[in-house]
C-alpha positions in Angstrom: -0.3 0.0 -0.2 1.3 3.0 -1.0 1.8 5.6 2.2 0.8 9.3 2.6 2.0 12.0 0.5 5.8 13.4 1.1 8.1 15.5 -1.0 7.9 18.6 -2.4 6.2 19.6 -5.4 5.9 22.6 -8.4 2.6 23.2 -9.6 2.3 24.2 -13.2 -0.8 26.1 -14.6 -2.1 25.6 -18.1 -4.6 28.7 -17.9 -2.7 32.5 -17.4 -5.9 33.1 -16.0 -4.8 30.6 -12.9 -2.0 32.3 -11.9 -0.6 36.2 -12.5 2.7 35.6 -14.6 4.2 32.3 -14.0 7.3 33.7 -15.1 10.2 32.1 -12.6 11.4 28.4 -12.8 13.5 27.9 -9.9 15.2 24.6 -11.5 17.9 24.2 -9.6 16.4 24.7 -6.2 13.4 21.8 -8.0 16.4 19.4 -8.9 17.7 19.5 -5.4 14.4 18.8 -3.7 13.5 16.2 -6.3 17.1 14.2 -6.0 17.1 14.6 -2.7 13.1 12.8 -2.7 15.2 10.1 -5.2 18.0 9.7 -3.1 20.6 10.9 -5.2 23.7 12.9 -4.5 24.1 16.9 -5.2 27.0 16.0 -7.5 25.1 14.6 -10.0 23.0 17.7 -10.5 23.6 20.4 -13.0 23.5 23.7 -11.7 20.7 25.8 -12.8 18.4 28.8 -11.8 16.8 31.8 -13.2 19.4 33.2 -15.5 20.5 29.7 -17.1 23.2 27.6 -16.6 24.6 28.7 -13.2 27.7 26.0 -12.5 29.8 28.9 -14.2 28.2 32.2 -15.1 27.4 32.3 -19.2 29.0 35.1 -20.2 27.3 35.8 -23.7 28.6 39.2 -24.3 29.8 39.2 -27.9 33.7 39.5 -28.3 33.7 42.2 -30.7 31.2 44.6 -28.7 32.5 47.2 -26.6 29.8 49.3 -25.4 26.9 47.5 -24.0 25.1 50.3 -21.8 23.6 53.4 -23.6 25.4 56.4 -21.8 23.9 59.3 -23.5 20.6 58.6 -25.4 19.9 60.5 -28.9 16.7 62.1 -28.8 15.2 60.1 -26.0 14.2 61.2 -22.5 15.3 60.5 -19.3 12.6 59.5 -16.4 13.2 58.3 -12.8 11.7 54.7 -12.3 11.5 52.8 -8.9 12.5 48.6 -9.4 10.9 45.5 -7.6 14.5 44.7 -6.5 16.1 45.0 -3.2 20.1 45.2 -2.7 21.4 43.1 -0.8 24.5 43.9 1.4 26.8 41.2 1.0 28.6 39.1 3.6 32.3 38.7 3.4 33.8 36.3 1.1 33.5 33.5 2.8 33.1 29.6 2.3 29.8 28.0 2.9 29.7 24.2 3.6 26.7 22.2 2.1 25.5 19.4 4.2 22.7 16.6 3.2 20.5 15.8 5.8 18.4 12.1 6.3 16.0 10.9 9.0 15.9 7.7 9.6 13.4 6.1 9.9 12.0 8.7 7.2 9.1 11.0 8.2 6.3 12.5 6.3 5.6 15.4 8.5 7.5 18.9 7.6 6.9 20.1 11.4 8.7 16.8 12.4 11.4 17.3 10.2 12.2 20.7 11.5 12.0 19.7 14.8 14.3 16.8 14.4 16.4 18.8 12.1 16.8 22.2 14.6 17.2 19.8 17.4 19.9 18.1 15.9 21.6 20.8 14.5 21.5 23.0 17.8 24.1 20.5 19.1 26.6 20.5 16.5 26.6 24.1 15.1 27.4 27.5 16.4 24.6 29.1 14.9 21.7 27.3 13.4 22.5 26.7 9.9 19.7 27.8 6.8 17.6 24.6 6.0 15.9 24.1 3.1 12.9 22.4 5.2 13.7 19.0 3.3 17.3 17.5 3.1 19.7 20.6 2.8 21.5 23.1 4.8 24.0 25.4 4.8 26.5 26.9 7.4 29.8 28.7 7.9 31.1 25.8 10.1 32.9 22.4 8.8 32.0 19.6 11.2 34.8 17.2 11.9 33.7 14.3 10.4 32.4 13.8 6.8 29.2 12.1 8.2 27.9 13.1 11.2 25.1 11.4 13.0 22.5 12.3 16.0 19.9 10.2 17.5 16.8 12.0 18.9 13.8 11.0 20.7 10.4 12.4 19.8 8.7 13.6 23.0 5.3 13.0 21.5 5.4 9.4 20.3 8.7 8.4 22.0 10.1 7.5 18.3 13.9 7.3 18.1 15.3 9.0 14.7 18.6 9.1 13.2 19.2 12.6 11.9 22.6 11.9 9.4 24.7 15.4 8.2 26.3 14.8 5.3 29.3 17.3 3.7 28.7 17.6 -0.1 31.0 20.2 -0.3 31.6 23.9 -0.3 30.2 26.9 -1.8 32.1 30.1 -2.4 31.1 34.0 -3.4 29.6 33.6 -7.1 26.9 32.7 -8.9 26.4 29.5 -7.1 26.3 31.6 -3.8 23.4 33.3 -4.8 21.7 29.7 -3.3 22.2 30.6 -0.4 20.9 33.6 -0.6 17.7 32.4 -1.9 17.6 29.7 0.5 18.0 32.1 3.3 15.1 33.7 1.9 13.0 30.9 1.8 13.6 30.6 5.8 12.7 34.4 6.2 9.1 34.1 4.3 8.5 30.9 6.2 9.2 33.1 9.3 6.9 35.7 8.0 4.0 33.1 7.9 4.5 32.2 3.7 4.5 28.6 2.4 5.7 27.9 -0.8 2.6 26.0 -3.0 5.4 25.0 -5.7 8.8 25.9 -6.4 10.0 29.6 -6.4 6.4 31.4 -5.3 5.5 32.1 -1.5 2.1 32.8 -0.8 0.5 34.1 2.6 -3.1 32.1 3.7 -3.6 35.6 5.6 -3.4 37.5 2.6 -6.2 36.4 -0.1 -8.8 38.0 -1.9 -12.4 36.0 -2.0 -13.3 35.5 -6.0 -16.7 34.1 -6.3 -17.8 31.4 -3.4 -15.3 29.2 -4.5 -12.0 30.8 -4.8 -9.4 31.9 -3.0 -6.5 33.9 -4.8 -3.7 33.7 -2.2 -1.6 36.5 -2.5 2.6 36.8 -2.5 5.8 36.6 -4.1 8.2 35.0 -6.4 12.0 35.6 -5.0 15.2 35.5 -6.9 18.8 36.5 -6.0 21.1 37.4 -9.0 24.3 39.0 -9.6 23.5 41.8 -11.5 25.4 45.2 -13.1 28.3 46.5 -11.8 28.5 42.7 -9.8 26.0 44.0 -7.5 23.6 41.5 -5.9 19.9 41.8 -5.9 17.1 40.2 -4.3 13.6 40.3 -7.0 10.5 40.2 -5.8 7.6 40.1 -7.9 4.2 40.2 -6.8 2.1 36.9 -7.7 -0.2 34.9 -6.5 -2.2 31.2 -6.6 -5.3 30.4 -6.8 -7.0 27.9 -4.2 -9.9 25.9 -4.4 -12.3 27.1 -1.2 -14.0 23.6 -1.2 -12.4 20.4 -0.3 -11.4 17.7 -3.3 -14.7 15.9 -1.1 -16.9 18.5 -1.4 -15.9 18.7 -5.3 -16.9 15.0 -5.4 -20.4 15.1 -3.7 -20.8 17.9 -6.2 -20.0 15.9 -9.5 -22.1 12.9 -7.7 -25.0 15.2 -7.2 -25.0 16.7 -10.5 -24.6 13.4 -12.7 -27.6 12.3 -14.8 -26.8 8.8 -15.7 -22.7 7.2 -16.7 -20.6 6.0 -14.4 -19.6 8.0 -11.2 -15.8 6.6 -11.4 -15.3 7.7 -14.5 -17.0 11.2 -14.0 -14.4 11.6 -11.2 -11.5 10.6 -13.2 -12.7 12.8 -16.3 -13.4 15.9 -13.9 -10.1 14.9 -11.4 -7.4 13.7 -13.1 -4.1 15.7 -13.7 -5.4 18.3 -11.4 -2.9 20.1 -9.1 -4.1 19.9 -5.5 -2.3 21.0 -2.2 -2.7 19.5 0.8 -4.2 21.1 3.8 -1.5 19.7 6.6 1.7 20.7 4.8 0.8 22.8 2.1 2.4 20.6 -0.3 1.6 20.2 -4.1 0.7 16.9 -5.7 -0.7 16.1 -9.3 -4.3 13.6 -9.6 -3.3 10.6 -11.6 -6.1 8.6 -11.1 -9.0 7.9 -8.1 -8.4 4.3 -6.5 -11.6 3.3 -5.5 -10.3 0.6 -3.6 -8.7 2.0 -0.8 -10.6 4.0 1.7 -9.4 5.9 4.8 -9.7 3.1 6.8 -7.2 1.0 4.9 -3.7 0.2 6.1 -0.4 0.6 4.8 3.1 -0.5 6.2 4.6 2.2 8.2 8.1 1.7 9.3 6.7 -2.1 10.1 3.4 -1.3 11.5 0.4 -1.6 9.9 -1.4 1.6 9.8 -4.8 3.4 9.1 -5.1 6.3 7.3 -7.2 7.6 9.7 -4.7 6.9 12.5 -1.6 8.3 10.6 -3.5 11.8 9.6 -4.8 11.9 13.7 -1.4 11.1 14.8 1.1 12.7 12.7 -0.6 15.9 11.4 -3.3 16.0 13.9 -6.0 15.8 11.4 -9.5 13.9 11.9 -10.8 12.4 8.8 -15.0 12.9 8.8 -15.8 10.7 5.9 -14.2 6.9 6.3 -15.7 5.8 3.2 -14.3 8.4 1.0 -12.3 7.2 -1.9 -8.2 8.0 -2.3 -6.3 10.2 -4.7 -4.0 8.1 -6.5 -1.0 11.4 -6.6 2.8 11.9 -7.5 5.1 14.7 -6.4 4.5 17.4 -8.7 8.4 17.8 -9.2 8.8 14.1 -9.8 5.9 14.3 -12.1 8.5 14.7 -15.1 10.1 11.5 -14.2 7.2 9.1 -14.6 9.6 6.1 -14.2 10.6 7.1 -11.2 7.6 8.8 -9.4 6.4 7.1 -6.5 2.7 6.9 -6.2 1.1 8.3 -3.3 -2.1 8.1 -1.6 -3.8 11.0 -0.5 -7.3 12.0 1.4 -9.4 14.0 -0.8 -11.4 15.5 2.2 -7.6 16.8 3.2 -7.0 18.4 -0.1 -7.9 21.5 -2.1 -7.2 22.0 -5.9 -5.0 24.6 -7.2 -6.3 26.5 -9.9 -10.0 26.4 -11.8 -12.1 23.4 -12.6 -13.3 22.9 -15.8 -16.6 24.6 -15.2 -15.1 28.1 -13.9 -12.9 27.6 -16.9 -16.2 28.1 -19.2 -17.1 30.7 -16.8 -16.8 33.9 -18.8 -18.0 35.8 -15.9 -16.0 34.3 -13.4 -13.0 34.8 -16.0 -13.5 38.7 -15.7 -13.6 38.5 -11.9 -10.3 36.9 -11.9 -8.7 39.5 -14.1 -10.1 42.7 -12.4 -9.0 40.7 -9.3 -5.6 39.4 -10.6 -4.7 43.4 -12.2 -2.6 45.3 -9.2 -1.8 48.7 -10.2 1.8 50.0 -9.9 0.9 52.3 -7.2 -0.5 49.4 -5.4 2.2 47.0 -6.0 4.9 49.5 -4.4 2.7 49.9 -1.2 2.7 46.1 -0.8 6.2 45.7 -1.7 7.4 48.9 1.2 4.8 47.0 3.8 6.5 43.6 3.3 10.1 45.5 3.2 9.0 47.2 6.5 7.3 43.8 8.0 10.8 41.8 6.9 12.9 44.4 8.8 10.5 44.4 11.8 10.8 40.7 12.5 13.2 39.8 15.7 14.3 36.4 14.0 14.9 37.8 10.6 17.0 40.2 11.8 19.1 37.7 14.5 19.9 35.5 11.3 21.1 38.3 9.3 23.5 39.5 12.1 24.5 35.7 12.6 25.7 35.6 8.9 26.6 39.1 8.4 24.7 40.9 5.4 21.5 42.8 5.1 18.8 43.6 2.7 17.9 47.5 1.9 15.3 49.2 3.4 13.5 50.5 -0.1 13.6 49.4 -3.6 15.9 50.2 -6.1 15.9 53.7 -7.5 17.2 54.1 -11.2 17.2 56.5 -14.5 15.6 54.9 -17.3 15.1 56.6 -21.0 12.4 56.8 -23.6 12.6 55.8 -27.4 11.2 58.7 -29.1 8.4 57.3 -31.3 8.8 56.6 -34.4 6.7 57.2 -37.5 4.6 55.0 -39.6 2.5 55.3 -42.9 -0.4 54.5 -44.3 -1.4 54.6 -47.9 1.3 55.3 -50.6 2.9 58.7 -49.2 1.4 59.6 -46.1 4.1 59.7 -43.1 3.5 60.9 -39.9 4.5 60.7 -36.0 3.5 58.4 -33.5 3.4 60.7 -30.6 0.3 60.0 -28.4 2.2 59.0 -25.2 1.3 57.0 -23.1 -1.0 54.9 -25.7 1.3 53.4 -28.3 -1.9 52.7 -30.7 -2.6 53.6 -34.2 -5.5 55.8 -34.3 -8.0 54.2 -36.5 -9.4 57.8 -38.0 -5.9 57.8 -39.7 -6.9 54.4 -41.1 -10.3 55.7 -42.6 -8.7 58.5 -44.4 -5.3 57.1 -46.0 -6.5 53.3 -46.1 -3.8 50.7 -46.0 -0.3 50.9 -47.4 -0.3 48.7 -50.2 -3.8 47.0 -51.0 -3.7 43.7 -52.4 -5.3 42.3 -55.1 -8.2 39.8 -54.0 -10.2 38.4 -57.1 -12.6 36.2 -55.5 -13.5 36.1 -51.9 -16.2 33.4 -50.7 -18.3 34.0 -47.8 -19.3 30.5 -46.1 -22.8 31.0 -43.9 -24.5 28.2 -42.1 -27.6 27.0 -41.9 -28.1 29.1 -38.2 -26.8 32.1 -39.7 -29.0 32.5 -42.7 -31.9 34.7 -41.4 -28.7 37.1 -40.7 -27.1 36.7 -44.0 -27.8 40.0 -45.3 -27.1 41.8 -42.5 -23.5 39.9 -42.2 -22.3 40.5 -45.4 -23.0 44.2 -45.3 -21.2 44.6 -41.8 -17.9 42.8 -43.3 -18.3 45.0 -46.9 -18.3 48.2 -44.9 -15.4 47.5 -43.0 -13.8 46.4 -46.2 -15.0 49.6 -47.9 -13.5 51.9 -44.7 -9.8 50.6 -45.5 -10.6 51.2 -49.1 -10.1 47.5 -49.4 -11.9 46.3 -52.9 -12.3 42.3 -53.5 -13.6 41.8 -57.6 -15.5 39.1 -57.0 -17.6 38.2 -53.7 -19.8 35.1 -53.4 -21.5 33.5 -50.8 -21.8 29.4 -49.8 -24.6 28.8 -47.6 -24.5 25.3 -45.6 -28.2 24.2 -45.8 -27.6 21.0 -44.1 -26.3 22.2 -40.6 -23.5 23.6 -38.8 -21.1 20.2 -37.8 -17.2 20.6 -38.2 -18.0 18.0 -41.2 -20.2 20.3 -42.7 -17.4 23.1 -42.7 -14.9 20.8 -44.2 -17.4 19.6 -46.8 -18.3 23.4 -47.6 -14.2 24.3 -48.0 -13.4 21.2 -49.9 -16.4 22.5 -52.2 -14.3 25.6 -52.9 -13.8 26.8 -56.7 -10.1 26.6 -57.1 -9.6 30.2 -57.8 -10.5 31.2 -54.3 -8.3 34.1 -53.0 -9.7 34.1 -49.5 -12.5 32.1 -47.2 -14.8 33.7 -45.0 -16.2 31.5 -42.4 -19.0 32.7 -40.2 -19.6 31.0 -37.1 -22.4 31.2 -34.4 -19.9 31.7 -31.7 -16.4 30.3 -30.6 -16.1 26.4 -30.9 -13.2 24.9 -30.8 -14.4 21.5 -32.8 -15.6 23.8 -35.4 -12.4 26.2 -35.8 -9.9 23.2 -35.6 -12.0 21.4 -38.5 -11.5 24.2 -40.4 -8.1 25.5 -40.4 -7.2 21.8 -40.8 -9.1 21.6 -44.0 -8.6 24.9 -45.5 -4.8 25.5 -43.9 -3.4 22.0 -44.5 -5.5 20.3 -47.2 -6.7 23.1 -49.2 -3.8 25.5 -48.5 -6.6 28.0 -48.6 -6.4 31.6 -46.8 -9.6 31.6 -43.9 -10.8 34.1 -41.8 -12.9 32.6 -39.3 -16.0 35.3 -37.8 -18.4 34.9 -35.2 -21.9 36.0 -36.1 -22.2 36.8 -32.7 -19.8 39.6 -32.8 -21.2 40.8 -35.8 -24.6 41.2 -35.0 -23.4 43.6 -31.8 -24.4 46.7 -32.9 -21.9 48.4 -30.6 -18.9 46.0 -32.3 -19.7 45.5 -35.3 -18.3 48.1 -37.4 -14.9 48.4 -35.5 -15.1 44.6 -35.7 -15.6 44.7 -39.4 -12.8 47.0 -40.1 -10.3 44.7 -38.0 -11.6 41.7 -40.0 -10.7 43.9 -43.2 -7.2 44.7 -42.1 -6.5 41.3 -40.9 -8.0 39.7 -44.6 -5.6 42.2 -46.2 -2.4 41.1 -44.2 -3.1 37.6 -44.8 -3.1 37.8 -48.5 -0.4 40.1 -48.6 -1.3 43.3 -48.4 0.7 45.9 -45.8 -1.6 47.5 -43.6 1.0 50.2 -42.1 4.6 50.3 -42.3 7.0 51.6 -39.5 10.1 54.2 -40.4 13.2 52.0 -40.3 16.0 53.3 -42.4 18.0 50.1 -42.1 18.3 48.6 -45.5 18.9 45.4 -47.2 18.4 43.4 -43.7 16.4 40.5 -43.1 14.7 40.3 -39.7 13.4 36.8 -38.4 11.8 35.7 -35.5 11.7 32.3 -34.0 9.2 30.7 -31.2 7.9 27.4 -30.2 4.6 26.0 -28.8 3.6 22.9 -27.4 1.7 20.1 -29.3 -1.9 19.5 -27.3 -2.4 16.4 -29.0 0.6 14.4 -28.7 3.0 14.7 -25.2 6.5 15.8 -26.1 6.2 17.1 -29.4 6.3 20.6 -30.1 6.0 22.9 -32.7 8.8 25.7 -33.8 8.1 28.4 -36.5 10.5 30.4 -38.5 9.2 33.8 -39.9 11.5 36.2 -41.6 11.3 39.9 -43.4 11.3 39.9 -47.6 10.9 43.6 -48.4 13.2 46.7 -47.2 10.2 47.9 -45.2 10.2 44.9 -43.1 5.6 44.7 -44.0 6.4 41.3 -46.1 6.9 37.8 -44.5 7.9 34.4 -45.2 7.0 31.5 -42.5 7.6 28.2 -41.7 6.7 25.8 -39.0 8.0 22.3 -37.9 7.5 19.7 -35.2 10.4 18.6 -32.8 10.4 15.7 -30.1 14.1 16.9 -29.0 15.8 20.2 -28.3 18.4 19.6 -30.6 16.1 19.2 -33.5 15.5 22.8 -33.2 19.3 23.7 -34.1 18.7 21.6 -37.4 15.4 22.9 -38.6 16.0 26.7 -37.7 19.2 26.9 -40.0 17.6 24.9 -42.9 14.5 26.9 -42.5 16.8 30.2 -42.9 18.7 28.8 -46.2 15.3 28.6 -47.7 14.0 31.9 -46.3 17.5 33.7 -48.1 16.5 32.0 -51.1 13.1 33.5 -51.1 14.8 37.0 -50.0 16.8 36.8 -52.9 13.7 36.5 -55.2 11.6 38.7 -54.0 14.4 41.3 -53.9 16.1 41.2 -57.9 18.7 38.4 -56.7 20.2 40.0 -54.2 20.7 38.9 -50.6 20.8 40.5 -47.5 24.1 42.2 -45.9 22.6 41.9 -42.8 20.3 39.4 -40.6 18.7 39.8 -37.1 17.2 37.0 -35.5 14.8 37.4 -32.5 15.1 34.2 -30.3 12.1 33.7 -28.2 10.5 30.8 -26.4 13.8 29.8 -24.8 13.6 28.3 -21.3 15.6 29.5 -18.5 17.9 26.1 -18.6 17.9 26.8 -22.4 20.1 29.4 -22.7 23.2 27.5 -22.9 22.3 25.2 -25.4 21.1 28.2 -28.0 24.4 29.9 -27.2 26.6 27.2 -27.9 24.7 24.8 -30.4 21.7 26.5 -32.1 23.8 29.8 -32.6 26.8 27.9 -34.4 24.2 26.2 -36.5 23.2 29.3 -37.9 26.6 30.4 -38.4 27.6 27.5 -40.0 24.7 27.4 -42.1 25.7 31.0 -43.5 29.0 30.3 -44.1 30.6 31.5 -47.0 27.6 34.3 -47.6 29.0 37.8 -46.6 26.3 38.5 -44.0 27.0 40.1 -40.9 24.6 37.9 -38.4 23.1 39.3 -35.3 21.0 37.0 -32.6 19.1 37.9 -29.6 17.3 36.2 -27.6 13.7 37.3 -26.2 11.9 36.5 -22.8 9.0 37.2 -21.6 8.5 35.5 -18.3 10.4 37.7 -16.4 10.3 38.6 -12.7 11.4 42.9 -13.1 8.7 45.5 -12.5 9.3 49.0 -13.1 7.0 51.8 -11.9 7.3 55.4 -12.6 5.9 58.5 -9.8 3.8 60.7 -11.0 4.9 64.3 -11.0 0.6 65.3 -10.2 -0.2 63.5 -7.2 3.2 61.6 -6.4 1.0 58.1 -7.2 3.0 55.4 -9.2 2.0 54.4 -12.6 3.4 52.6 -15.1 6.0 54.1 -17.5 5.5 55.1 -21.0 5.8 52.5 -23.9 9.7 52.4 -25.2 11.3 53.0 -21.8 14.4 51.0 -21.5 16.5 50.0 -18.8 19.9 49.1 -19.5 22.2 49.2 -16.5 21.5 48.4 -12.5 19.1 45.4 -12.9 20.7 44.1 -15.9 22.9 40.9 -16.0 26.9 41.6 -15.6 27.7 39.0 -17.8 25.3 39.9 -20.9 24.5 42.5 -23.7 21.0 43.2 -22.2 17.9 45.3 -22.0 14.8 45.7 -20.7 12.0 47.5 -22.9 8.2 48.1 -21.9 6.9 48.6 -25.3 2.9 48.5 -24.3 0.5 50.6 -22.4 -1.9 49.1 -20.0 -5.2 51.2 -18.3 -5.4 48.6 -15.7 -2.6 46.4 -13.9 0.9 47.0 -14.3 2.6 46.9 -17.5 5.1 43.9 -18.2 8.6 44.5 -19.3 10.1 42.3 -21.9 13.8 41.3 -21.8 16.6 41.3 -24.3 19.5 39.2 -24.6 22.3 40.4 -27.3 24.4 37.2 -27.7 26.0 37.6 -30.9 26.4 40.9 -33.0 28.4 40.8 -35.8 26.6 44.4 -37.4 28.0 45.5 -34.6 24.8 48.0 -33.6 25.4 50.4 -30.9 23.0 49.7 -27.7 20.5 52.9 -28.8 20.2 51.5 -32.5 19.2 47.5 -30.6 17.0 49.0 -28.1 15.3 51.3 -31.2 15.0 48.7 -33.1 13.2 46.4 -30.8 10.7 48.9 -30.0 9.7 50.1 -34.1 9.2 46.2 -34.5 7.0 46.1 -32.0 4.6 48.0 -34.1 4.5 46.0 -36.8 2.0 42.9 -36.0 -0.9 43.5 -37.9 -3.4 42.1 -35.8 -3.1 44.8 -33.3 -3.2 48.4 -33.7 -0.4 49.1 -31.4 2.8 47.5 -29.9 2.8 44.2 -29.0 5.2 42.9 -26.2 7.8 40.8 -28.6 9.0 42.0 -31.9 6.3 41.3 -34.8 8.4 38.4 -36.0 8.5 36.8 -33.1 4.5 37.8 -32.3 3.9 36.1 -35.7 6.3 33.1 -35.0 4.1 32.6 -31.7 0.9 32.8 -34.2 1.9 30.1 -36.6 3.1 27.7 -33.6 0.0 28.0 -32.0 -2.0 27.2 -34.6 -0.2 23.9 -35.5 0.1 23.1 -31.9 -3.5 23.9 -30.6 -5.7 23.1 -33.5 -3.6 22.0 -36.8 -1.2 19.1 -35.1 0.8 19.0 -38.7 2.6 21.8 -40.8 0.2 24.0 -43.5 0.3 23.8 -46.6 3.3 24.9 -48.3 1.9 27.0 -50.5 0.9 29.3 -47.9 4.4 29.9 -46.2 4.8 33.5 -48.2 1.5 34.8 -46.6 0.3 35.5 -43.1 -2.5 32.9 -43.0 -1.9 32.5 -39.5 -2.8 35.9 -38.5 
C-alpha cells in the first residue's frame, strides 16, 4: 500500500488566468529537492537557476562588442523609476559548507523534520544553519567528520530517530552562492507566515482575495537573488498569487455526484479530477492527481515503518487531522516535481477531504463572468504593487528572528526598492497609403489612430480576385446583415474585392459540414470568410485543418455573435478587413526604419496539445525593405537539438525566397529574435543553435545578429507621477539597460506597451551575437519599432513582430492543426 504524501512539489498552471505571470522556473531548487527525494547526490545535478546554467556564469556578451550600455541616449528623454529589486549588502567573502540531511526512519511530517533538524543542528553548530525544509542545510562551520549522526527521541510518540548530516561540498562567493541567499529568503518568508505551494512562489494564507464563492486568490511573492550590473547583488520580489479552491476535493466529488445524470460516477470523477494539482491542507505541498483509487479508503491500512497503520490513525497522529468521512475514495497522486520522471515517480495516496484543488475547475474555466472577475482581481496597479512591496519590507525588517539570522551571517537587505534612471525611446513615424508619413506621438497609449486608417487607407492594398463567405444554416436569416457589416469594414479601408460570393451550408453546422463546404470551394478562391455562431474549438479546428493543411486556402473565421452586436460590429469589421488584407499579402502600415538590405527573423515554439512531448517551432523572416512582407515555416520537433537543425534549414530557405523577392540580391545583415527559450536552454541556444546558424551562413557575406527575447521575467518598473506622487506605468518605449541588468550579458529591458489596468510587463532582450556591431541604442530603437509591425493589433505588442508572428503560427500548429500548414502559403500571413 502506498504511503501518504511526502516530498515537495511544483505546480504548473496551463491557463494564464490561474496565476499572475508564472515567470520564474527555479530549476536548481526543484532539481535539488527532487534529487533529495530520489536519493541522488548533489554532485550529479547540473547547477541551474533563473538565469540559466549556474556552474559557471555563462558569459554571452559578443567578443566584438565594446559598449553595452547607452551613456547619452540620442533623442530620448530620461525618467526616474522604481524597480521591484532590493539590494543585498553581501556577507564577507567566505566559504559555505553544504550538508545533506537524512532522517531514519523517514518521516512525512514537515513540522517533525524541522523539529528533528533544529534539535540535532543546535548540538552540532555554533549558529543554526540555513535549512531548506527538506534535505539540505548550509553553514559557515565545517563539522569534523564528513558524515555526522545524531540520535533524537521524539517526545510526542517516543519514536527514536537518527539525523545524518553529510558534507557534500562547499559554496564560495559567486554565482552558486546566490542559492545560499535564496535558501535564506525561503527561511525568512516562512518566519513571516508564508508557505511555498510550488517552487519559487511564496504565498500567505492570511492574505487573500475572495473571488466568487469558491476561489481564494492567495497573495505572495516570487523571489530570486542574482548578480547584476557592476557585480551588485539584488533580490527580485515579484508580486504573484495562487488560486486555490475553498471547497475540499471531497466536496467537489460530492458536487459531481449530485450533478451526474446517468453514466459512471468513477469515470466522471476521473474526467473531472485527473491531472489537477492539489494542495494538502496540513503541510501545503502540491501533488498531481493521477487517478481515483476506489479500492482504498481512509480505514485501509498501509505499512508504516513495519507497523500496519490506517490512514485515519496516521493523519490523527502525525498531522493532528481528523478524517470525518471514512468511506471516501483516495486520490492516487505523484509529487509534482517528480511528474517529469514518470518511471521513477513514487505513487502516493491522499485523502480528498484534506486536499484543495489549485487552479480552476473545467466548469470555472468556461465561466466567462468568473474569468473577468479573476482578471480584475489579478490586475494590481503600480501604486498598489509599490505599497505592498514597501509594507512587506517594513514587516521583513521588523522581524526579530530575521534580524538575528542576518546578524549571524553578516549581511543585510536594503530597506527600499532600487531607484534608477531609464530613458524613453522617441516614437517613430508610421505610414498609411503610398505617401502618408506621420509621427506617432500620442503618449502613453502607443496605438495607431483608427481615424488615420479611415482617411488614408492601407499602405499597400492587395489584389483579391475572389472571396467566398461561408454561412451555416443557423445564420442564414442574418445573411444580409452579416454581409453588409463585412462590406462596410472593407470599404472603410478601401479594400476592393473583384468577386464576392456566398456559400450557404443548409444541412447543418457540424465540423464535417464546414469541411465539406471548404473542399467544394472553387480553385480560384483567394480567401474564404467562414461565419460561425460563436466560438467553438472543434469547428474551428476542422475549418483550419481543411483550409490550411489540405487545400492551402487562406481563411478568416468570424463569429456571428460579434458581427450582430451593433456596438462592436463596425470596429470589428474594420479589424477583419485589415486582417484579411495582411493575410493575402497586403501591407496595412509600415514603420520608418532606415536600415536597408536587412532580413529580420523571429522564432518561437508551442507544445502540441495532441501529442505529449512534441512541439512546433515557427520561423518567420522579412522579405522586403519595409519589413512588411513575411515568409514563414513551421516544423515539429521532439527534442531540443532538432530546433537547431530546423532553424538553419529554414534560414537557408528564407534566404532563397528573399533573393527572389529582391532582384537576386541577398541581405547584408540578418537579425534573429529568438523567443521561446526556457531558463535552462540559454546555454544550448548560445553554444549549439547559434553555431548551427553561423554554419548555414558560412561563405556568405552576411552579418549575423542574434537576440534572445524573454517575456517570462520577474522585473517590474514604476514611475512616480509628478501630479499626485502616485506610481504609474512608465510610457511605451522605456528602456532600462543598467543596474538590474546582468553583468555577463549585453542586455536591456524594454516596455513596449501601455495598459489602463494593472501593471505593464517589460520584455527582456539578451544580445548573444552581433557581427553588425550596432550600438546599444540602435538595438533598443529597432526592438521598439518592430513591436509596431504586428498586423493583428493596432498598436505595440510585447515582442518584436516576427516573434509574435512565429508565436501565432506555432500556436496554430500545436493547438489546432497538429501538423504543418500547406507549403503554398509560406509567403502569406495566413495564420494571423
